[in-house]
Every structure is written in structure tokens, then in C-alpha cells.
C-alpha positions in Angstrom: 56.6 42.8 -35.4 60.3 42.5 -36.1 61.7 39.8 -38.3 63.6 38.0 -35.4 60.3 37.9 -33.3 58.4 36.5 -36.3 61.0 33.8 -36.7 60.8 33.0 -33.0 57.0 32.6 -33.2 57.3 30.5 -36.3 59.8 28.3 -34.6 57.6 27.9 -31.6 54.6 27.0 -33.8 56.7 24.4 -35.6 57.4 22.8 -32.3 53.7 22.3 -31.6 53.2 25.4 -29.4 49.7 26.9 -29.9 49.9 30.4 -31.1 46.8 32.5 -30.7 45.8 36.1 -31.5 46.0 38.7 -28.7 42.4 39.7 -27.8 41.5 43.2 -28.9 41.9 46.0 -26.4 38.9 46.8 -24.2 38.5 50.4 -25.5 37.5 53.5 -23.7 34.0 54.7 -22.9 32.7 57.9 -24.6 35.0 60.8 -24.1 38.3 62.3 -25.4 40.2 59.1 -25.0 37.6 57.2 -27.1 37.8 60.0 -29.6 41.6 59.5 -29.9 41.3 55.8 -30.3 38.6 56.1 -33.0 40.7 58.7 -34.9 43.9 56.5 -34.7 41.9 53.5 -35.9 39.6 55.0 -38.5 40.6 58.6 -39.1 37.3 60.1 -37.9 37.9 63.6 -36.5 35.9 64.5 -33.4 37.7 67.4 -31.5 38.5 66.9 -27.8 35.9 68.3 -25.3 38.3 68.4 -22.3 36.5 65.8 -20.2 39.7 64.6 -18.5 39.9 61.2 -20.0 42.9 62.3 -22.1 45.0 65.1 -20.8 48.4 66.6 -21.9 50.2 68.1 -18.9 52.3 70.9 -20.1 55.0 72.3 -17.8 57.9 74.7 -18.1 60.3 72.2 -16.5 60.4 68.5 -15.8 60.5 69.3 -12.1 57.1 71.0 -12.2 55.8 68.2 -14.4 56.9 65.7 -11.7 55.1 67.7 -9.0 51.9 67.6 -11.0 52.0 63.9 -11.7 52.9 63.1 -8.1 50.0 65.3 -6.9 47.5 63.4 -9.2 48.7 60.0 -8.1 48.6 61.1 -4.4 45.0 62.2 -4.9 43.9 58.7 -6.0 42.7 55.9 -3.8 45.3 53.3 -2.9 43.5 50.7 -4.9 43.8 52.8 -8.1 47.6 52.6 -8.0 47.5 49.0 -8.9 45.8 49.9 -12.2 48.1 52.7 -13.1 51.1 52.2 -15.4 53.9 54.8 -15.8 55.4 54.7 -19.3 58.9 56.2 -19.4 60.8 55.7 -22.7 63.9 57.5 -21.3 64.3 54.8 -18.7 65.1 57.3 -15.9 62.6 58.1 -13.3 64.9 59.8 -10.7 63.1 63.1 -10.8 59.7 61.7 -10.7 60.7 59.3 -8.0 61.8 62.1 -5.8 58.3 63.7 -6.1 56.6 60.4 -5.5 58.6 59.6 -2.4 58.0 63.0 -1.0 54.3 62.1 -0.9 54.8 58.6 0.5 54.3 56.9 -2.9 56.4 54.0 -4.2 59.5 54.9 -6.3 59.6 53.3 -9.8 63.4 52.8 -9.6 64.2 53.1 -13.4 67.7 54.2 -14.1 69.1 54.9 -17.5 72.4 53.3 -18.6 75.2 55.9 -18.5 78.9 55.6 -19.3 79.5 58.5 -16.9 79.0 56.7 -13.6 81.8 57.4 -11.2 83.3 53.9 -11.0 83.2 53.6 -14.8 85.5 56.5 -15.1 88.3 54.6 -13.4 89.2 52.9 -16.7 89.5 55.9 -19.0 91.2 58.0 -16.3 93.7 55.2 -15.5 94.7 55.1 -19.2 94.7 58.9 -19.6 97.0 59.4 -16.6 99.7 57.7 -18.6 99.9 60.2 -21.5 102.7 62.7 -21.7 102.9 65.5 -20.8 101.7 64.6 -17.4 98.1 65.8 -16.9 97.6 66.7 -13.2 93.9 67.3 -13.7 93.3 63.7 -14.9 95.1 62.3 -11.9 93.2 64.6 -9.6 89.9 63.5 -11.2 90.9 59.9 -10.6 91.7 60.5 -6.9 88.5 62.4 -6.3 86.1 59.8 -7.7 83.4 58.6 -5.2 85.2 55.3 -5.2 88.9 56.0 -5.9 91.1 53.0 -6.8 93.2 53.6 -3.7 92.1 54.1 -0.1 90.0 57.2 0.4 92.3 58.7 3.1 95.3 58.2 0.9 93.5 59.6 -2.1 92.6 62.8 -0.1 96.2 63.3 0.9 97.5 62.9 -2.6 94.7 65.2 -4.0 95.7 68.0 -1.6 99.4 67.6 -2.5 98.5 67.6 -6.2 96.4 70.7 -5.9 99.3 72.4 -4.0 102.0 71.2 -6.4 100.3 70.0 -9.6 103.1 67.9 -11.2 105.1 64.8 -11.0 105.8 65.5 -7.4 108.1 67.5 -5.1 107.9 68.3 -1.4 104.2 68.1 -0.9 103.9 64.9 -3.0 106.7 63.2 -1.0 105.2 64.3 2.3 101.8 62.9 1.3 103.4 59.5 0.6 105.2 59.7 3.9 101.9 60.4 5.7 100.2 57.5 3.8 103.0 55.1 4.8 102.6 56.2 8.5 98.9 55.5 8.3 99.5 52.1 6.8 102.0 51.2 9.5 99.4 52.1 12.1 96.7 50.1 10.2 98.8 46.9 10.0 100.4 47.3 13.4 98.9 44.1 14.7 99.8 42.0 11.6 102.8 39.6 12.0 103.9 40.6 8.5 103.3 44.3 8.9 106.3 45.5 7.0 105.5 43.3 4.0 101.8 44.3 4.1 102.7 48.0 4.1 105.2 47.6 1.3 102.8 45.7 -0.8 100.0 48.2 -0.3 102.3 51.1 -1.2 103.4 49.4 -4.4 99.8 48.6 -5.3 98.7 52.2 -4.8 101.7 53.8 -6.4 100.9 51.9 -9.6 97.8 54.1 -10.0 99.8 57.4 -9.6 103.4 57.0 -10.8 103.2 54.9 -14.0 105.3 55.7 -16.9 104.3 58.4 -19.4 103.9 57.7 -23.2 103.6 59.9 -26.2 100.1 60.2 -27.5 101.0 59.8 -31.1 103.6 57.1 -30.8 101.3 55.2 -28.4 101.4 53.1 -25.3 102.9 49.6 -25.4 100.2 47.0 -25.6 101.6 45.1 -22.6 101.3 48.3 -20.5 97.8 49.0 -21.7 96.7 45.4 -20.9 98.3 45.6 -17.5 96.3 48.8 -16.7 93.0 47.3 -18.0 93.6 44.2 -15.9 94.4 46.3 -12.9 91.1 48.1 -13.2 89.2 44.9 -13.7 90.9 43.4 -10.6 90.3 46.5 -8.5 86.5 46.4 -9.4 86.2 42.7 -8.6 88.1 43.0 -5.3 86.0 46.1 -4.3 82.8 44.2 -5.1 84.0 41.3 -2.9 81.2 39.1 -4.2 78.3 41.4 -3.4 77.2 41.6 -7.0 77.2 45.4 -7.3 76.1 45.9 -11.0 78.3 49.0 -11.4 81.5 47.4 -10.2 80.7 44.3 -12.2 80.3 46.5 -15.3 83.7 48.0 -14.5 85.3 44.7 -14.1 83.8 43.4 -17.3 84.9 46.5 -19.2 88.5 46.2 -18.0 88.6 42.6 -19.0 87.0 43.3 -22.4 89.6 46.0 -23.1 92.4 43.7 -22.2 91.0 41.0 -24.5 90.5 43.5 -27.3 94.1 44.8 -27.0 95.4 41.2 -27.2 93.2 40.4 -30.1 94.4 43.5 -32.0 97.9 42.2 -32.0 99.6 45.7 -32.2 102.8 46.5 -30.3 101.9 50.2 -29.8 98.5 51.7 -29.3 98.1 55.4 -30.2 95.9 57.5 -27.9 93.1 57.9 -30.4 92.9 54.2 -31.0 92.8 53.1 -27.4 90.4 55.9 -26.5 88.0 54.6 -29.1 88.3 51.1 -27.8 87.5 52.4 -24.3 84.4 54.2 -25.7 83.3 50.9 -27.2 83.7 48.8 -24.0 81.9 51.5 -22.0 79.3 52.4 -24.6 76.4 50.7 -22.9 77.3 52.3 -19.5 75.6 51.1 -16.4 72.6 51.8 -14.3 72.7 53.7 -11.0 72.9 50.9 -8.4 71.6 53.3 -5.7 68.4 54.0 -7.6 66.0 51.1 -6.8 62.2 50.6 -6.9 60.1 50.3 -3.8 57.2 48.0 -3.3 53.8 49.4 -4.2 51.0 49.3 -6.7 52.5 51.4 -9.4 54.0 49.7 -12.4 56.5 51.0 -14.9 57.4 50.2 -18.4 60.0 51.6 -20.8 58.3 51.0 -24.2 54.8 51.7 -25.5 54.7 48.3 -27.2 55.2 46.6 -23.8 51.4 47.0 -23.1 50.0 43.6 -24.1 46.6 44.1 -22.4 44.3 46.9 -21.4 45.2 49.0 -18.4 42.8 51.5 -16.7 45.3 54.4 -16.4 48.5 55.2 -18.3 50.8 58.1 -17.5 53.2 58.8 -20.3 56.1 60.5 -18.6 58.5 62.7 -20.6 56.1 62.7 -23.6 58.5 64.5 -25.9 60.2 64.2 -29.2 61.9 63.0 -31.2 60.6 59.6 -30.0 62.1 56.3 -30.9 64.5 56.6 -33.8 64.5 54.3 -36.8 67.7 52.2 -36.6 70.3 53.2 -39.3 70.8 50.4 -41.8 74.6 49.9 -41.9 74.5 47.2 -44.6 74.5 47.6 -48.4 72.0 45.8 -50.6 74.5 43.2 -51.5 75.3 42.5 -47.9 71.7 42.3 -47.0 71.1 39.8 -49.8 74.0 37.7 -48.6 72.7 37.7 -45.0 69.2 36.6 -46.2 70.7 33.7 -48.1 71.9 32.3 -44.7 68.6 33.0 -43.0 69.4 36.4 -41.4 66.5 38.6 -42.6 66.7 42.3 -41.5 63.8 44.7 -41.4 64.1 47.6 -43.8 63.8 51.1 -42.4 60.2 51.5 -43.5 59.1 48.4 -41.6 60.9 49.6 -38.5 59.2 52.9 -38.8 55.8 51.3 -39.0 56.6 49.1 -36.0 57.5 52.2 -33.9 54.4 54.0 -35.0 52.3 51.0 -34.1 53.8 51.0 -30.6 52.6 54.6 -30.1 49.1 53.8 -31.2 49.1 50.6 -29.1 49.7 52.7 -25.9 46.6 54.8 -26.6 44.4 51.8 -27.6 45.4 49.7 -24.5 44.2 52.5 -22.1 40.5 52.5 -21.2 40.0 55.1 -18.5 42.6 57.8 -18.3 45.6 58.7 -20.5 47.9 61.5 -19.2 50.7 62.7 -21.5 53.4 64.7 -19.7 55.4 67.1 -21.7 57.9 69.5 -20.1 59.2 72.5 -22.2 62.7 72.0 -20.8 64.4 68.7 -19.9 68.0 68.5 -18.9 68.5 72.1 -19.7 67.4 71.6 -23.3 64.2 72.8 -25.0 62.0 69.8 -25.9 60.2 69.1 -29.2 56.7 67.6 -29.7 56.3 63.9 -29.7 55.4 62.2 -33.1 52.1 61.0 -31.5 51.3 64.6 -30.5 51.5 65.5 -34.2 49.2 62.6 -35.0 46.6 63.8 -32.6 46.9 67.5 -33.6 43.6 67.4 -35.7 41.7 66.6 -32.5 43.3 69.2 -30.2 41.8 72.3 -31.8 42.8 75.9 -31.1 41.3 76.1 -27.6 43.6 73.4 -26.1 40.7 71.7 -24.4 42.8 68.6 -23.4 45.8 70.6 -22.1 46.6 71.4 -18.5 49.3 73.7 -17.2 51.3 72.3 -14.3 52.3 75.8 -13.1 48.7 76.5 -11.9 49.5 74.3 -8.9 51.6 77.2 -7.6 48.5 79.3 -7.1 45.0 78.6 -5.8 43.7 75.9 -3.5 41.4 73.9 -5.8 42.5 72.2 -9.1 41.0 69.4 -11.2 43.1 67.1 -13.3 42.0 64.0 -15.1 38.9 63.4 -13.0 40.6 64.1 -9.6 40.7 67.1 -7.3 44.2 68.1 -6.2 43.9 69.7 -2.8 46.3 72.5 -2.2 46.7 74.4 1.0 48.4 77.8 1.4 51.4 77.8 3.6 52.7 80.7 5.6 56.0 82.1 4.4 58.9 82.6 6.7 60.9 85.7 6.1 64.4 85.1 4.9 67.2 86.3 7.1 68.3 89.8 6.1 71.6 91.4 6.2 72.6 92.7 9.6 75.8 94.6 10.6 76.4 93.2 14.0 76.2 89.6 15.3 76.5 88.1 18.8 79.3 85.7 19.3 79.0 82.7 21.7 81.7 82.5 24.4 83.2 79.4 22.7 84.0 81.5 19.6 85.6 84.3 21.6 87.8 81.7 23.4 89.3 80.6 20.1 91.0 84.0 19.7 93.3 83.6 22.7 96.7 82.1 21.8 96.2 82.1 18.0 98.9 83.3 15.6 98.1 85.8 12.9 99.5 86.0 9.4 99.6 88.6 6.6 96.5 87.0 5.1 94.5 87.0 8.3 95.4 90.7 8.9 94.0 91.5 5.4 90.8 89.6 6.3 90.5 91.4 9.6 91.0 94.9 8.2 88.4 94.4 5.4 85.8 92.6 7.6 86.0 91.4 11.2 83.3 88.8 10.4 85.4 87.3 7.6 88.4 87.1 10.0 86.5 85.4 12.7 84.8 82.8 10.4 87.7 82.0 8.2 90.8 82.5 10.4 89.5 82.1 13.9 86.8 79.4 13.5 88.4 77.9 10.4 85.2 77.8 8.3 85.9 75.9 5.1 84.5 76.9 1.7 83.9 73.2 1.0 86.1 73.0 -2.2 88.2 70.0 -1.6 91.0 70.2 -4.2 91.4 71.9 -7.5 94.2 72.7 -9.9 95.3 76.4 -9.7 94.8 78.6 -12.7 97.5 79.6 -15.1 98.5 82.9 -13.3 98.9 81.1 -9.9 100.9 78.3 -11.5 103.2 80.8 -13.1 103.7 82.5 -9.8 104.4 79.3 -8.0 106.8 78.2 -10.7 108.7 81.6 -10.5 108.8 81.5 -6.7 110.3 78.0 -6.7 112.9 78.8 -9.4 113.9 81.9 -7.5 114.2 79.7 -4.4 116.6 77.4 -6.4 118.8 80.0 -8.1 119.1 82.7 -5.4 121.2 81.0 -2.9 122.5 82.6 0.4 125.5 84.9 -0.1 126.6 87.3 -2.9 124.3 87.3 -5.9 125.7 85.6 -9.0 126.1 87.6 -12.2 123.4 87.7 -14.9 124.9 84.9 -17.1 125.1 82.4 -14.2 121.6 83.2 -13.0 120.3 82.7 -16.5 122.1 79.4 -16.8 120.7 78.2 -13.4 117.2 79.2 -14.4 117.3 77.3 -17.7 118.8 74.3 -15.9 115.9 73.9 -13.4 113.0 75.3 -15.4 111.8 72.1 -17.1 112.4 70.0 -14.0 110.3 72.3 -11.8 107.8 72.8 -14.5 107.0 69.1 -14.6 107.2 68.8 -10.8 104.9 71.6 -9.6 103.3 73.3 -12.6 102.7 70.5 -15.2 99.3 71.9 -16.3 101.2 74.6 -18.1 102.5 71.8 -20.4 99.0 71.2 -21.8 98.2 72.4 -25.3 95.6 74.9 -24.2 98.2 76.8 -22.1 100.9 76.7 -24.8 100.9 80.5 -25.1 101.3 81.1 -21.4 104.1 78.6 -21.2 105.9 80.1 -24.2 105.7 83.6 -22.6 106.9 82.2 -19.2 110.0 80.6 -20.8 111.0 84.1 -21.8 109.7 86.2 -18.9 110.7 84.2 -15.9 114.4 83.9 -16.8 114.5 87.6 -17.8 112.7 88.6 -14.6 115.1 86.7 -12.3 118.1 87.9 -14.2 116.8 91.5 -13.8 116.2 90.9 -10.1 119.8 89.6 -9.7 121.1 92.7 -11.5 119.2 95.0 -9.2 120.4 93.2 -6.1 124.1 93.4 -7.3 123.8 97.0 -8.3 122.5 97.8 -4.8 125.2 95.7 -3.1 122.8 93.3 -1.5 123.5 89.7 -0.5 120.9 87.0 -0.2 120.1 85.9 3.4 117.7 83.2 2.3 114.5 82.4 0.4 111.2 80.9 1.6 112.2 81.6 5.2 109.7 80.9 8.0 109.6 83.6 10.6 107.6 84.1 13.8 107.6 86.9 16.3 105.7 87.9 19.5 104.6 91.5 20.1 103.0 93.3 23.0 99.4 92.5 24.0 99.8 88.9 23.2 100.1 89.3 19.4 101.8 86.4 17.8 102.6 86.6 14.0 104.1 84.1 11.6 104.8 84.2 7.9 107.0 82.9 5.1 109.3 85.5 3.4 109.9 85.0 -0.3 113.4 86.7 -0.3 115.4 88.2 2.6 118.5 90.3 1.7 121.2 92.3 3.6 123.4 95.2 2.7 126.9 96.0 3.7 125.7 97.8 6.9 123.8 94.6 7.9 120.4 96.2 7.3 117.7 93.7 6.2 115.3 94.0 3.4 112.2 91.8 2.5 111.3 91.3 -1.1 107.8 89.9 -1.8 107.8 88.3 -5.3 104.5 88.7 -7.2 103.3 87.5 -10.6 100.7 90.1 -11.6 99.3 91.5 -14.8 99.5 95.1 -13.6 101.7 97.0 -11.1 98.8 99.4 -10.3 97.5 97.5 -7.3 100.8 97.1 -5.5 101.8 100.7 -6.2 98.5 101.9 -4.8 99.0 99.8 -1.6 102.3 101.6 -0.9 100.9 105.0 -1.8 97.9 104.6 0.5 99.7 103.0 3.4 97.9 99.7 3.0 100.8 97.4 2.1 99.8 95.1 5.0 101.7 92.1 3.7 105.0 94.0 3.3 104.5 95.7 6.7 103.9 92.3 8.4 107.0 90.7 6.8 109.1 93.7 7.6 108.1 93.5 11.3 108.9 89.7 11.6 112.0 89.6 9.4 114.4 89.8 12.3 112.6 88.4 15.4 115.8 88.3 17.5 116.5 92.0 17.4 113.0 93.2 16.6 114.4 95.7 14.1 112.0 96.3 11.2 113.3 95.6 7.7 112.8 97.6 4.6 110.4 96.0 2.1 109.6 96.0 -1.6 107.5 94.1 -4.2 109.3 92.5 -7.1 106.8 92.3 -9.9 108.0 89.4 -12.2 105.8 90.2 -15.1 106.9 93.9 -15.2 110.5 93.3 -13.9 110.0 96.1 -11.4 111.3 96.4 -7.8 108.7 98.7 -6.2 109.3 100.2 -2.8 108.9 103.3 -0.7 111.1 106.3 -1.3 114.3 106.0 0.7 114.2 102.3 1.0 117.4 100.4 0.4 115.5 98.1 -1.9 113.4 100.3 -4.1 114.3 100.7 -7.8 110.9 102.4 -8.6 110.3 104.8 -5.7 106.8 105.4 -4.4 105.8 108.2 -2.1 103.8 106.9 0.8 103.4 106.0 4.5 106.4 104.1 6.0 106.0 100.4 6.6 106.7 101.0 10.3 103.8 103.4 10.5 101.6 101.0 8.6 102.5 98.2 11.0 101.8 100.4 14.1 98.3 101.2 12.7 97.9 97.5 11.9 98.5 96.5 15.5 96.0 99.1 16.8 93.4 97.9 14.3 94.0 94.2 15.4 93.7 95.1 19.1 90.4 97.1 18.6 88.7 94.3 16.5 90.1 91.6 18.8 88.7 93.3 21.9 85.3 93.7 20.2 85.3 90.0 19.5 86.3 89.1 23.0 83.4 91.2 24.2 81.1 88.9 22.1 80.4 91.0 19.0 81.2 90.5 15.4 80.7 93.2 12.7 80.1 92.7 9.0 81.7 95.8 7.5 80.1 95.4 4.1 76.7 96.3 5.5 75.8 99.9 5.0 75.2 100.7 8.7 78.3 99.0 10.1 80.0 102.2 10.9 77.8 102.6 14.0 79.2 99.4 15.4 82.9 99.7 14.6 85.4 100.0 17.5 87.2 103.2 18.1 90.0 103.8 17.4 90.9 102.0 14.2 94.3 102.4 12.6 93.1 101.1 9.3 89.5 101.4 8.1 88.0 98.7 5.8 88.6 99.1 2.1 86.1 100.7 -0.2 84.9 97.3 -1.5 85.5 94.8 1.3 83.1 92.3 -0.2 84.6 92.2 -3.7 86.6 89.1 -3.2 84.8 87.6 -0.1 83.3 84.1 -0.3 81.0 84.7 2.7 78.4 87.0 1.1 75.7 84.3 1.3 76.2 84.2 5.1 76.1 87.9 5.9 73.6 88.4 3.1 74.9 91.7 2.1 73.6 91.5 -1.5 70.2 90.4 -0.5 70.0 93.1 2.1 71.0 95.9 -0.3 68.5 94.8 -2.9 65.7 94.7 -0.4 64.7 91.1 -1.0 
């Protein structure tokens, strides 16, 4: 018994309250459970016989352990549930509850406190979004929380814009706020103060996304930090709206506690490390999952072995694994403990705490008088478990034959199993064969109808040539992969940044000389970096950013030199083009760079950031430069005259095009873009006609050649499935492995 509890009992006794001894436990009848109780009480060793009164369920995973426990409980009479107690020291029964509810049994509803609940993350993310350099991932995490601090619709729009242009904001970000304002105008249309309501809501929401940035070392002003904490607290209270949601109330209390702590600290500036530690303290206890609740039923659940104050018939010790309850660390020195004792604050030394913990383990065994089931998974939460201290205590009784052990995995085979005095009925079920890979699929009429009147793009053409099934699902039916928003990787960010810088410095007309181009690049580099590629400013990408500061200016200067040497003027950058071709083919695309020579001949330059030139050179050599061929065909929709085309590889500073092109600096021998385009049209027409006829072909399947239309201008590539996200639908890999 701990010192505070002893003082409480003494105080009650001094007030005249009668204090009596707890009656001794009932004790088990003869059997393994009685042997364990005798051994723990007197040390007499009588090995287990395996009679089922005390059983250790061993399982490879906690999931299989939950299945075994739920099966055993389901096999009991309803009346027995009232005499069964589940001991769960980890205070989280989510996994076990899922198995219980699947069998119509009541859920225990225990949920461990966790500082990682979604709503609790609003506070640390709101603070983290204010550190310089701007961290787009932090803001994206804030917007994608289950309960974002702004409206869900607005959060989705901003998250998409942030994923497209991860930075402080440019075109996509401004458009997102314009769309949000339009939504709010519609929402408050019937309000007599609609304009004021919209303006107030916009100001309130923008506070979460456009606050000032502060240096992590210098720190954030205390007033600003208090304002953020108060904003989080107010948001949680307003969202709760008096319903008493424990999670939101925890958020509100944490925000208020942080604001009070900042005020009590009395510092003008709070460095990042200090305020992050303060946040850890206010969120340390975490919160329970408000969605995980108990259901009415006979089962009872406790979280500590010492909570059993009277005998129970049956005890299931869930997650019976080490290291068990830890002895609290004594933070006080001897002098400090003596000073505390002089004022009546007596603390238990570690050895007394250890004895109390050990007594609790023994108490759980002694208070059970029919069945004791100890459940130990080998893996829990992805980690290998260790033996419980009580298991070590009982080791002398276990013996080498494991008489009191039962493997949960045996439930997966056989129809008759006995566990702790109950028969667990198992019935074999018939297995349904999984779908196998098939090369041809029937399309419903509604799918075929979606093809008429659609516009193709360079990307959709690439999908179509590699696999008609991919084209239909992704481009025609618009099947989504389900990923909502994510920050692009470093290579894509560098490419986006280089494209936008090129768009800024290569203005229509004659190309400036190298010095002017270099000056313009340096003038806009940092502005665009923060606006659309801010993740490159994070410390982990310092190497990539340092290289980009050198490579991007040099690359664009080299491009300008090549254009000047060839006598080419810039027509425009990032130009939208659309054209209509015979047989109802409509094509649209955006050209990175369009140039013109003195004879008014057009050239399309597709700017790429790539680690190697090999892939682009191979496309030109093999006549599979579909992107260039498409852009060439739509570059001048008014005259219909195809333009020359070339790739400019920023990383390699190479202008790669076909031999004889007005653009190429590095000539490649290969099929002309006009011929590639003609074959591309034939390929599109053949696959489209097949789809209109109600058939879809997965070209990754080995036997697909028997179902391809004839003729095809371009056959699928050698590895059409290499970058495809639909392999789980067509099941190509399962089919090729024979599973």
C-alpha cells in the first residue's frame, strides 16, 4: 500500500470510520490455478498438469491472440460473461474489441491516452507553421487533419493548391482563396450582413495559414505565441459547442495551459526548442479516443491487477507481456526527501514501490478461483514482446513440456479445439478463388459513351499506347488513386522551379544576352523558391538547393545562348494550345517554350529536369517521343503546320532534337515527329474503336497480343506496367506468379 493511501486510511480511522481487513480470497479448487496460488503463497513447487484452470495463450501476433480470446468468450454461456473480468494494463482494447464485436459480444471500450490524436495535433502544427523557412508539409498536415481548424471544403482547396505550388503562394494559392471566398458568398447569401460575415470568416481562416514567420533560434514573440495558443483553445471550444467532447476539451485546455505558461514565463522571445518542450508538457497526458466506447454487457474490464478487491471466477489477462509496471524513478535527493518528510509528505522508496507492484501481480492470481488465462502475443505494435515478470515467477511450475500453454494459431486448422475447459467449434469454409489476370475485359455502354467528345493530351496518349486499360480507367473514367494531396519530391520541385523561372525570364521577343538572363534569374530565384518550392529550403534538402542555385541559372543562360546562336525569338512560355484533327480527335496541351526563326518556322522546346539524358535520347531514336510529337502537332492550330521539337535537359544543359531540326544542338538520328504523330493518330483510332465496341485490353498480360486491334501505329512498350498504379486491378503480378 502506498504512503498516500496509508495516510488516507489513517485519516478516515481518526474520524471514526471503521476500517476492517479485506476477507481472504476464495482460492481455487485443486488444479493448475491452485498450484500457482500455493507456489506464490508458500513456495511449494508442484508442476502444472495442463488441466485448463491456468492457461497461457501464446500467439505470433496480437490479432491472432484476440481471435482466440474472443472465440473462448463466445463459447461460454451468457451467464458466465458476468463473472469474467478482462485485465488490460495497457488500457487499450481496440484490437480485442473488434474481435468481440465480430462475434456479437460487448466491447470493453478502453482507450489509452495518446498525444497523437488528430485534434491534439492542431496546437503543435499551428506553432510549427510559424517557423522560417516556411514548411509547406507542416501546413499541409494541418489542413489534412480529420478536423482541420478551418472549414473542410476550404482546407481541401488549400491543400490541393499547396501540393501543386508548395510555398507561400502564387497562382494556385490565390485561386484557392478566390474559390473559398465564392463559396462563402454563396453560404452567407441569405444573411443581411453577408459582406461582413464573409470578410470575418476569411480573416479568421487566413490567420491559420498566412501568419508571420520567425527564426527558430531567435524565437517567436511571446505575444504571438499566446495568440496562437488562445486561437487553438477558442477553436476547440467553439467546435465542441457544449457537447463535452473529451478530445476537443483536452485541446482547449492544452491551448489555455500553454498560453498561461507563456505568460508566467515572462520572456519576450521564445526559441523553438523551448516552446516545443512546453507543448510536449501540455500534451504529455494525451487524450482517449472519444469514438472508442464500451457497450453494455456482462464483461467487465480493469486496467490494474491490484484493482481486484474480491474473488472473481474467471480472469483473462490481456497483453500479458513485459516489462510490466515500472518502478517510478525517484527524482528527489536524500536531503530533499527528508525536507519533504518534515512537512508530512512521505514518499515511498523504490524498493517499497517494487514490492507493491509485485503484490499486485500475485493478487490477480490469488483473486481468481476458476480460470486464469494469460494472453501473450510474440509481436505487439510491430515490436517483439518480452516475458512478463509474473511469467518468470511461475517458470518453476511450467516445466519443459509446456503443459499450461496453448497456441492460438491452431485455430486456423482443424474443427475441434479445447481451451480452458471450453470447446471452440470451428467450421471449415469454402474458399472462393481470387480473380486472376485476364487480358480482355467487357466494357459497359456507359463507359464507351464517355469516350465521345473528350480531349486527349500528351499524357493520355502515353497511357493509351502503353495500355488501353490504363487509358480508359485513368483518363476516360477518371479513376482516382485516392491520394489526396502530398508535397512533390525534390526532383519535381526543382523541375517546377526551373519551369517557372524560365517562364519569368524568357519573355516574348528576341532573347536577352547571357548577362541579362543571369541577372533576371538571380532576381526572381528566391521569390519563386519561397512561393512554389519552399520545401527545398528545409535543412534536409540543403544539398539539392545549393546545387540548384548553380545549375538553374547556368542552364537557363545556356538555353538563352543556344536560342541566340540559332537566331530564334521567343513566342511565349507556358502556352495553352488546342487543336481538332480528323475523325473527331481533339487534343490540348501546354507548351513549355515556343520559339520562331527568321523564316517564321515554329519550334517547341519541352524543358525537363532529369538525372540522365538517356531516356529522352532513346525516345527520339526509337520514334516514341509522343510528348514532343503531340506538342509539335498542336503548336500552330490556326495553320495546322507542325513545328519542330526538342527537349532541353536542364541538368545536362543539352538541347536534344532530331537531325535537321531547327532547334537541335545535339542531333539524334530517328523517326520524324510528323511520322510519330501520324502513327500516334492511327494507334489512338484503333484503340478507341475497340473501346467503342465494348472491349478493353490489359497489355501487360502475356496473352494480350491476341486481342490487340490491327493495325497499331505504336505497339506498347517493353515494360508497360513498370510505372502503372493499376496492377492490383488487372492483377498482372498475381497472374504471372500463378497465385
